[in-house]
C-alpha positions, 0 to 999 in steps of 0.5 A: 812537419810535412813529409814528401816521399816519392820512390827514390826521388825527393824526401823533404822535411818542412817544419811549421815555424822558423824557429825550428830546423828545416831539412831538405833531402834531395835524393840524387847524386852519389854522395851524402852531401846531396842529403844534408842541408841545415839552413837553420844551423850553418855551423853544424852544416859546415862541420858535416861538409868538412866530414864529407870532404874528408871521406871523399879525400880518403880519410874514412870514419873509424869504427869504435871498438867499444859498445854493442853497435856500429859507431864511428869517429868521423874526422876532417881532412887533417884527421881531427875527430869531428863527431860520432856517427851512429847509423840506424842500420848498425844499431844493437839490433839492426840488420847490419850491426857489425858486432856479432855478440848481439846476433848470438844474443838474439839467436841463443837467448830470444826470451831476454832479447832487447829491452822490452820497454823500448821501440827497436832500432830507434836509437838514432832518433833517441840521440837526436831527441835527447839533444832537442830536449836538452836545448829546449830546457836550456840544460847544455849538457848534451853535445849537439846531435842531429840526424844526417846521411853519410856514406863510407867504405868503412861502414858495414854494408852487406855483400849485395850493396858492395857488389852492386856498387862495384858493378855500377862503377865498372859499367860507368867506366866501360860503358859511360852512356849506360852508366850516366843513367844510374841513379846512384853509383857508389854505396848507399848513404846511411841515416844515423845520428851525428853527435859533435865530439867534445875534447878534454873530457874523461869518463865520470868515473875517472874524475869522481875517484879523483874528487874523492881523494882530492876534494874540490874547492867549495865554488868548484863543488857547487859548479859540479853539483849544478852540472850534475843536477842538469844531467839528472833532469835530462835523464829523468825526463827522457827516462834514459835506461842506460846511464852508467858512470861510463857514458857521461863525461866530465871536463875539469880545468884547474885554475890556470889550466884553461886555454883563455885567461878566464874560465867561465865554468871550470867543470862541465858535464857531457851526457853522451850515449842517449840512444836507449831512452824514450821508452813507451812504458816504464820498465816492468819486466826483468830489469829496472834499468836504474840511474847509476848516478843515484848512488853518488853523494851528489844525488843526496843533495836537494836540487839547488835554487839555480836549477829550480829557476832554470827549468821549473817554470817551463816544466810546470807550463803545460803549453811548453810540455805540449810544444815539446811533444809536438817538436818530438813528434815532428822528429820521430815521424820522419822515421819510416817505421813511425807508429803514432800509437807507440809515440803517444805512449812514449809521450805519456811516459815523458809527461809523467816524468815531467809531472814527477820532476816538477813536484820534486823541484817544488818540494825541494827533494833530492835526486835520489828522492826523485827516482823513488817517487811513484811512477806516473803515466799521463795519457792524452784522453781519447775523444769520439771519432767516426768508424775506426778513426780515433782522435786525441783531445786536449784533456789528460788522464794521470795513472800510476804504474804499479808493476815493478821489474823482477830485479829492482832496488827501487 
């Protein structure tokens, strides 16, 4: 990834091969449309363009009442929801989070503030990175998610930004010759994650209770098990610290209820809310942040042959794992707060998770047995350097993380 940043001028991302996403951000004009370009994914680009046109036409994003951060339903000009936008500045501990509960959490209980294993204000990158991992592994459970810029009056801006915007608009109307020299007239665009909206899904709890009362046919039960195993693989690889049964979704179409004559998969799972993943260490302080799906009956069934054939060959290939780490590096380093040392620690945890998962698949273990395996960290070994410059080699060191949280059921 090459990054060029010149003041408020041009911010350009170029990836190393054609199979990866290219994104050019030219900082000019007054709308977020000048930032968002997706030449490698025109379908996604068209959706973002429709969202931008809707905002310009007065159909503004609607803030979601649930959750502890500022997140928004983004709609098209007809009011149909296109996706969920989560600005970086409005994350749970962002400086513009409109939900006051987190402010009092930080003010009144600083000792328990945040999650000590996560890098603060990286939630939008975690969302995008989860989608990337899902794509590379061929899991198909995360709705497509990318980093975009959007601007809307309904987003949470500070008083100064809103005053500057009003002042520039007034100057442009009153003194057009002066106003034409403004770099930007409207509110500043916000960077965040944009996840495509999925229709026809309910929270997992809703369907799981129904399935207890009305058992599924055997063929549908196998489909659910297969989809569930993909969710387990995703969460375990990215070490999701926030997976309850309220933030993964299930879509179930009974025979004859689908839109088409044939329904290829009657049950589908969507893994949403992936913003609290990719820790730089295993949780070892107060809470363990367990996977709540480990308590489900599906977690007691060994991984299927279908699942092993889907991911085992990739996870066992160190070249694939290294390529995945490089893809994530290109994504994370675009953030202005990027720290290479901390990123390497994040990848050390992920490599350890992949090592455990590969072994569990080979040993025909169940998901509950997987989460009970000793926690491993696989660090890239440091080689010699000159002065303060330290280089990382291609050899790895495996260590066990023995310290456990105070409250832990594992």
